[in-house]
C-alpha distance (Angstrom), angle and dihedral (degrees) to the residues before:
residue distance angle dihedral
M1 . . .
S2 3.82 . .
W3 3.82 131.1 .
V4 3.83 97.2 -157.9
T5 3.76 106.3 119.4
P6 3.78 117.0 -129.9
R7 3.79 112.5 -116.4
Y8 3.76 128.3 -136.3
H9 3.80 135.5 -171.2
V10 3.71 137.9 -178.6
S11 3.77 101.5 -135.6
Q12 3.82 127.3 106.2
F13 3.83 87.4 -132.1
D14 3.81 122.6 81.8
F15 3.73 100.0 -115.3
Q16 3.71 92.8 149.2
K17 3.73 96.7 87.2
V18 3.74 90.0 48.6
Y19 3.78 88.2 54.3
F20 3.80 93.7 51.3
R21 3.80 92.5 48.2
S22 3.82 91.4 50.0
K23 3.72 90.5 49.0
R24 3.83 91.3 58.8
L25 3.74 88.4 55.5
L26 3.83 90.1 49.1
L27 3.79 89.9 51.9
L28 3.81 89.3 53.4
L29 3.80 91.9 49.7
T30 3.84 89.8 48.6
L31 3.84 90.9 52.3
A32 3.85 90.3 48.6
L33 3.78 90.3 51.1
G34 3.73 89.5 50.1
I35 3.72 92.0 53.7
C36 3.84 90.8 50.9
L37 3.82 91.5 48.6
V38 3.83 92.9 50.6
S39 3.85 91.9 43.6
F40 3.78 99.7 48.8
F41 3.83 107.1 21.6
D42 3.74 129.2 59.5
Q43 3.67 108.9 -148.3
P44 3.91 138.2 126.1
A45 3.71 116.9 -72.3
V46 3.88 92.1 -120.9
I47 3.86 88.9 58.9
T48 3.84 91.6 50.1
I49 3.80 92.0 48.3
S50 3.88 89.9 48.3
I51 3.76 92.7 53.1
L52 3.78 93.2 45.8
L53 3.87 89.9 48.6
T54 3.81 90.1 50.9
F55 3.89 90.4 49.8
F56 3.85 91.5 48.2
C57 3.72 96.0 46.7
F58 3.81 93.6 47.7
G59 3.81 91.1 49.0
E60 3.86 91.3 46.7
L61 3.82 91.4 53.2
V62 3.78 94.3 48.6
L63 3.85 90.1 49.5
A64 3.80 92.3 46.0
L65 3.80 94.4 54.2
G66 3.76 109.6 95.0
K67 3.83 93.2 20.7
I68 3.82 109.9 53.9
L69 3.83 138.4 8.9
P70 3.77 96.8 -95.5
V71 3.86 105.9 -149.8
T72 3.65 96.3 135.7
E73 3.78 92.2 43.2
I74 3.81 96.9 52.8
T75 3.84 92.4 43.2
S76 3.86 90.4 51.0
L77 3.85 93.0 48.1
L78 3.75 93.5 49.7
M79 3.76 91.9 47.6
V80 3.82 91.9 50.6
V81 3.82 95.2 42.6
Q82 3.82 97.5 45.5
L83 3.80 98.5 38.3
L84 3.90 103.1 32.1
L85 3.83 113.7 15.7
A86 3.86 97.5 40.1
P87 3.83 92.2 47.3
Y88 3.84 90.6 47.6
L89 3.87 90.6 51.9
D90 3.84 88.2 46.3
Y91 3.81 92.3 54.2
T92 3.78 92.0 41.2
L93 3.85 104.3 39.5
L94 3.82 109.6 14.0
A95 3.80 98.9 42.0
A96 3.84 91.2 60.9
K97 3.82 87.4 56.4
K98 3.81 91.6 44.8
M99 3.79 89.6 -115.6
S100 3.83 96.8 115.5
A101 3.80 119.2 134.2
M102 3.83 93.8 -166.5
V103 3.82 118.3 105.6
V104 3.76 102.6 -171.6
P105 3.82 128.1 60.0
Q106 3.79 118.7 -87.4
E107 3.79 95.2 -114.3
V108 3.87 90.8 50.4
Y109 3.83 93.8 49.4
F110 3.77 97.2 46.2
S111 3.89 92.1 44.6
Y112 3.85 86.3 70.7
A113 3.81 104.8 22.5
L114 3.77 97.7 55.2
P115 3.81 98.1 50.5
A116 3.83 89.5 41.4
V117 3.77 93.2 52.5
L118 3.81 91.2 45.0
A119 3.81 90.3 48.6
F120 3.83 91.0 53.3
I121 3.80 93.2 47.8
I122 3.77 93.2 47.4
G123 3.80 89.4 48.6
M124 3.84 91.3 54.0
R125 3.88 90.7 52.5
F126 3.85 99.2 38.1
R127 3.85 114.7 123.2
F128 3.84 118.9 -159.4
R129 3.75 94.9 -161.0
K130 3.79 135.4 26.3
S131 3.70 111.6 -111.1
N132 3.69 139.6 145.8
P133 3.80 108.1 -92.3
W134 3.75 113.1 -118.5
K135 3.82 115.7 -128.2
G136 3.79 96.8 -140.5
Q137 3.82 95.3 -135.2
M138 3.76 116.1 -170.1
N139 3.79 113.0 -152.6
L140 3.72 104.2 171.4
S141 3.88 121.8 -162.1
E142 3.70 121.0 -133.4
I143 3.82 90.1 -105.4
D144 3.71 91.6 51.6
R145 3.82 91.7 51.7
K146 3.75 89.8 51.6
R147 3.84 89.7 50.2
N148 3.86 88.8 49.9
S149 3.72 89.1 56.0
K150 3.80 91.9 54.7
I151 3.83 93.7 42.2
G152 3.76 92.7 47.4
I153 3.73 95.1 52.5
G154 3.82 89.4 42.0
L155 3.88 90.6 54.4
I156 3.81 92.0 48.1
V157 3.77 93.0 51.8
L158 3.86 90.8 44.4
G159 3.85 88.5 51.4
Y160 3.81 94.1 51.0
A161 3.81 92.3 43.6
S162 3.87 88.9 51.5
L163 3.87 87.7 50.8
L164 3.72 90.9 55.7
I165 3.82 90.8 51.1
Q166 3.83 91.1 45.2
N167 3.78 91.0 53.4
A168 3.77 102.0 34.7
L169 3.80 107.3 29.0
P170 3.79 113.7 21.8
I171 3.84 111.3 -161.2
P172 3.86 114.0 -147.9
G173 3.78 112.8 -128.7
L174 3.83 93.6 16.2
E175 3.87 97.5 71.8
F176 3.83 94.0 110.6
F177 3.82 93.6 47.3
I178 3.78 91.5 49.7
V179 3.79 92.6 49.7
V180 3.85 89.9 53.3
L181 3.80 90.8 48.9
T182 3.80 92.5 51.6
L183 3.83 89.3 52.5
M184 3.82 91.4 54.2
R185 3.77 89.5 81.2
F186 3.82 86.1 74.8
V187 3.79 91.1 50.6
G188 3.81 85.6 52.9
I189 3.84 89.4 60.5
F190 3.88 89.4 59.4
Y191 3.78 90.7 52.9
L192 3.81 92.2 48.5
M193 3.81 91.1 48.0
N194 3.82 86.5 59.3
S195 3.92 97.5 42.8
D196 3.78 138.7 85.6
N197 3.79 93.7 -114.2
R198 3.75 109.6 132.5
L199 3.83 92.5 -158.5
S200 3.76 93.5 51.9
Y201 3.80 93.2 116.6
L202 3.85 90.6 57.0
W203 3.69 91.6 51.9
I204 3.80 91.4 48.3
L205 3.81 90.4 50.0
A206 3.82 87.1 49.2
V207 3.82 88.1 63.6
I208 3.80 102.2 33.6
V209 3.74 99.4 46.7
P210 3.85 99.3 50.7
S211 3.84 89.5 41.5
T212 3.86 90.7 54.0
I213 3.83 92.6 49.8
T214 3.85 91.3 46.0
T215 3.85 90.0 48.1
V216 3.86 92.1 51.4
R217 3.81 92.1 47.5
G218 3.85 91.5 46.8
S219 3.84 93.0 41.9
I220 3.81 92.6 -136.8
F221 3.85 113.5 122.6
I222 3.79 110.2 164.6
D223 3.83 96.6 85.8
L224 3.73 93.4 49.7
L225 3.87 91.2 46.0
I226 3.81 91.4 53.7
W227 3.78 93.4 50.1
S228 3.83 93.1 44.5
F229 3.80 88.2 52.3
F230 3.78 93.8 54.3
I231 3.80 90.8 44.5
Y232 3.68 88.1 56.1
A233 3.85 92.7 44.2
F234 3.83 90.9 54.5
A235 3.82 91.2 43.5
A236 3.92 91.6 48.3
I237 3.81 88.4 55.9
K238 3.85 95.3 45.2
Y239 3.79 96.3 46.6
K240 3.87 96.0 32.6
I241 3.79 93.8 -122.9
T242 3.83 109.7 -162.9
T243 3.78 125.1 -117.1
R244 3.79 90.4 -117.3
T245 3.78 92.3 57.1
T246 3.72 91.7 46.0
L247 3.78 91.4 51.3
I248 3.85 90.6 52.6
I249 3.81 91.5 48.0
V250 3.86 93.7 46.6
I251 3.85 92.8 49.6
S252 3.78 92.9 45.0
T253 3.75 91.1 47.1
T254 3.76 92.2 49.6
L255 3.86 91.8 52.7
F256 3.81 90.3 47.6
L257 3.86 90.7 50.4
M258 3.85 90.3 52.9
V259 3.84 88.9 58.0
L260 3.74 91.3 40.4
Q261 3.74 93.7 53.2
S262 3.78 93.8 54.8
V263 3.70 89.3 46.3
K264 3.78 91.7 52.9
M265 3.74 92.7 53.4
D266 3.74 92.1 54.3
Y267 3.84 91.5 43.3
R268 3.76 89.6 54.6
K269 3.74 93.5 50.2
I270 3.76 91.8 53.6
E271 3.79 94.1 42.6
W272 3.84 96.1 50.1
S273 3.86 97.1 37.6
T274 3.87 102.9 45.5
N275 3.77 103.7 12.4
S276 3.86 85.0 -135.9
V277 3.84 91.0 151.0
A278 3.80 89.5 71.2
K279 3.83 95.9 36.2
E280 3.70 106.8 38.3
A281 3.79 113.4 17.7
S282 3.70 145.3 -14.9
G283 3.77 119.2 -75.6
V284 3.85 88.0 -115.0
D285 3.75 92.2 54.4
L286 3.73 93.9 48.3
F287 3.83 92.5 46.3
T288 3.84 90.3 49.0
D289 3.80 93.2 50.1
I290 3.82 92.2 50.6
L291 3.81 92.2 47.1
S292 3.83 93.1 48.1
S293 3.84 90.3 49.2
R294 3.70 92.2 48.8
V295 3.79 93.5 52.3
Q296 3.81 94.4 45.2
T297 3.83 95.6 49.5
M298 3.86 95.6 42.3
D299 3.86 113.4 144.5
K300 3.76 138.9 148.7
N301 3.77 96.0 -77.8
S302 3.81 95.8 43.9
W303 3.74 91.0 47.9
W304 3.88 89.7 52.0
M305 3.90 87.5 50.7
I306 3.84 90.6 49.7
Q307 3.78 89.3 52.6
A308 3.80 91.7 47.8
K309 3.70 94.1 50.7
F310 3.73 91.9 46.4
I311 3.78 92.5 51.1
N312 3.90 88.4 48.4
R313 3.79 90.9 51.0
L314 3.72 94.6 46.7
N315 3.85 94.8 46.1
Q316 3.82 108.8 98.2
G317 3.81 87.3 157.6
F318 3.81 92.9 82.7
I319 3.83 88.3 70.4
V320 3.82 91.4 52.8
S321 3.80 88.4 47.7
Y322 3.85 88.9 58.1
V323 3.84 89.8 49.3
M324 3.82 89.5 50.6
R325 3.78 92.3 48.6
K326 3.74 93.9 52.1
D327 3.86 91.7 40.3
V328 3.83 96.3 -171.7
V329 3.80 93.8 -172.7
R330 3.81 93.1 57.1
T331 3.84 99.2 36.7
T332 3.77 99.4 41.2
K333 3.79 100.7 23.3
Q334 3.79 87.5 -131.4
T335 3.88 115.7 140.1
N336 3.77 128.7 -177.1
S337 3.78 89.3 13.3
F338 3.85 95.2 163.7
L339 3.75 108.8 7.5
G340 3.84 99.4 82.3
S341 3.83 93.2 57.7
E342 3.77 91.2 42.7
L343 3.79 91.2 54.6
L344 3.77 90.4 52.0
G345 3.77 89.4 46.0
V346 3.82 92.3 56.8
I347 3.83 90.6 51.2
L348 3.83 104.5 35.6
P349 3.86 129.9 55.2
R350 3.79 119.6 -122.1
F351 3.73 95.6 -108.6
I352 3.87 89.1 61.6
F353 3.89 98.3 35.8
S354 3.79 106.3 40.8
G355 3.91 90.4 -177.6
K356 3.77 91.7 60.3
A357 3.78 110.9 142.0
T358 3.77 120.5 -110.9
V359 3.79 119.2 -128.3
G360 3.87 107.1 -122.7
D361 3.80 94.7 29.8
N362 3.83 107.8 130.7
K363 3.72 95.9 -163.3
K364 3.81 93.4 108.1
F365 3.78 90.7 42.4
R366 3.87 92.2 56.7
F367 3.86 91.1 43.9
L368 3.85 95.5 50.7
T369 3.81 99.4 38.2
G370 3.82 103.3 30.5
I371 3.79 89.7 -135.6
P372 3.76 108.6 143.1
L373 3.80 95.3 -132.2
A374 3.80 119.9 178.8
T375 3.74 113.0 -106.6
S376 3.79 91.8 -122.2
V377 3.85 90.7 58.4
S378 3.77 118.9 83.7
M379 3.84 121.5 -152.0
N380 3.85 133.0 155.5
V381 3.73 134.3 -143.6
G382 3.74 94.2 -140.8
I383 3.79 128.7 -140.2
L384 3.85 95.8 -62.0
G385 3.85 90.3 48.3
D386 3.80 89.4 47.8
G387 3.73 90.9 52.9
F388 3.82 97.8 45.9
G389 3.80 95.4 38.1
N390 3.82 93.4 50.8
F391 3.89 102.2 34.0
G392 3.79 110.7 13.3
Y393 3.82 124.8 -127.0
A394 3.84 107.1 -36.6
G395 3.79 92.5 29.9
G396 3.70 91.8 50.7
V397 3.87 94.1 53.4
F398 3.83 89.5 50.2
F399 3.70 90.7 47.2
C400 3.89 90.3 53.5
F401 3.80 87.9 52.9
V402 3.77 95.8 49.6
F403 3.79 91.5 48.3
G404 3.76 89.2 49.7
V405 3.84 88.4 53.4
F406 3.77 89.6 51.5
I407 3.77 91.9 54.9
N408 3.77 89.4 44.3
I409 3.80 92.9 53.6
V410 3.75 95.6 47.7
L411 3.83 93.7 46.1
N412 3.77 95.1 47.0
Y413 3.75 91.0 48.2
C414 3.94 87.8 55.7
F415 3.76 90.0 50.1
T416 3.78 92.5 47.7
L417 3.79 91.2 48.7
S418 3.74 90.2 53.1
R419 3.78 87.5 74.0
K420 3.81 86.6 74.5
I421 3.78 99.3 24.2
P422 3.84 107.9 31.4
T423 3.78 93.6 -178.8
I424 3.90 91.4 67.2
L425 3.88 81.7 87.3
F426 3.79 88.5 69.8
W427 3.82 90.8 56.9
I428 3.83 96.6 47.7
P429 3.88 93.5 87.2
L430 3.78 89.8 53.6
I431 3.79 94.1 45.3
F432 3.87 92.3 48.8
F433 3.79 94.0 35.9
Y434 3.80 95.0 123.5
V435 3.81 95.8 35.0
M436 3.79 91.9 75.5
R437 3.81 95.0 66.7
A438 3.73 119.2 88.4
G439 3.82 90.7 -156.2
N440 3.79 96.2 59.3
E441 3.74 118.6 99.1
F442 3.85 135.0 -142.5
Y443 3.84 98.3 -86.7
I444 3.80 96.3 46.8
I445 3.77 93.6 49.0
A446 3.77 98.1 40.5
N447 3.86 93.9 44.0
W448 3.77 92.0 50.3
T449 3.84 95.6 42.6
V450 3.80 94.6 48.9
K451 3.84 95.2 43.4
V452 3.78 96.1 45.6
A453 3.77 91.0 47.5
L454 3.81 87.3 57.6
V455 3.81 90.3 50.4
V456 3.75 90.9 50.8
I457 3.85 90.9 50.2
V458 3.87 87.6 54.0
Y459 3.78 90.9 48.8
Y460 3.86 91.2 53.4
A461 3.71 92.2 47.9
I462 3.80 90.2 53.7
S463 3.86 94.2 45.5
K464 3.84 88.4 50.2
R465 3.73 90.1 58.2
I466 3.76 94.3 45.8
F467 3.92 101.0 40.6
G468 3.79 98.8 23.8
K469 3.85 90.6 -117.3
A470 3.84 136.6 55.1
I471 3.75 106.2 -93.4
C-alpha cells in the first residue's frame, strides 16, 4: 500500500513529471529547515513539525499551480494554516499581549491537533492499490470547444436567473438547489476559459465584477476567494504561468488579504452598529474609504494590529480548544452524540427522516464547546472538533483519517471519470466547495458534496441528451 496521492492536470503538456521532481527538491528544503529549527531553536517537537508541515504544504501548492488542479494541496494548506500555524502564532505572539483566543495549554492542544491534521492529510493521499497515476490530459476538439462556449454562456445565464429567483421569489424546500444553480455561473467561467469564444473575457468579467461588488457589500469573502483561486489555477495551466510568478502572486495576495481582513472587521462594525451603508453610502464606497485610510496611516502599531487580527481570523483552532476543554466524551461519557443522525441526514431526505439536522443550527456547537452562542448566529466545530467531540482523543484522530479517505475516494473518482468526461474537472471546485474550509464540519461537507454530486449527474444526463455526449 502507498499513501502518495496520484496527481492530475488538465494541460496537453506533461507537467506532472516536472511537478514530482520539484517536490523532491521541496522535501530536501523542508528537511534542511527542520535541521536548522532543531539546531538553533529550543521548542517542542510538535511545534517544529507543525512549522515544517506548513512550509511543505505551502511550497507544494505553489509548485502545483500551473501543473495540476490542486484540490488536495489547497485543502491541506488551509487545514495546516488554520489549525496548526495560526494557533501556534496565537500562543507565541498574541498570548503575550493577552489577546489569545485559545483556552487550553499549547502542549494539550497540539497533542491532539497535530496528529489529527496529519491523519486527515494522509487520508486524502492514501492509495489502496499501486497503479500508474493518470495525468488527466484535456485535448479538446474544435467541436468540443464550440460546445464549451455554448455551455459556459448557458451556465452563466442560468446562474444569474437563479440569483433573481433567490432574491425575489424564494421557493421553500428548494433553497439548496437554488444556491447550487447560482454558483453554476462560476463553472461557466471554466467552460469559457476552454472554449473558442472570442468574448469569453467579457463574460468572465460579467461574473467576477458583480460578485466582487456583492461580496464587498455583504462583507463575506471566503466564497469569492475560493472561486478566484480556481480561476487562477485553470489560467495558470492554460497560460503556463511559471512557479516564480505564482510565488510572487501568492505572497502579494497574502499581504493584501492581511490588510483586507482588518478592514473587513472595521467595516462590519460600522455596518452593523450604525447601518451607515444603507443611509450614507454604498457598501463599496465605505469599504474603499476604510481600505484607503488604513493604507495611508500604516505604521508599526497598526501593522501589528493587522497581523493580530489576521491571526485571529485564520485561527480555527480556538474552537477546537473549547471542544477539548469541555471534553464531552470524558465528562459525560457520551460518544457519537451527533454523528449518527448526521449520517442519516446525508443519506435520507427530510420527509423520510424528520430528525434530519439543519445546516446552520448551532445546537451541536453550543453543546460541544460550551460557548453560549446566540441561536441566530451560526458557527461550526470543524472536522477536528467533530472528531474530538464525538469520539475523544484517539477516536477523533481516526475519524479525521476516515474522513480524509472519504474525500480522497470522491476526488479520485472524479479524476478517473475525467478520462471519459474531461469537463468533470470544471465541476470539481463546485463539488468540493465546502471541503476547502478548515472550519466546516462533517455534516456540512458531506451533505454538500453528496447533493452537488447528484446535481452534476443530472446535468450530464441532460447534456448527453442535448449534445449526444456528456460534456
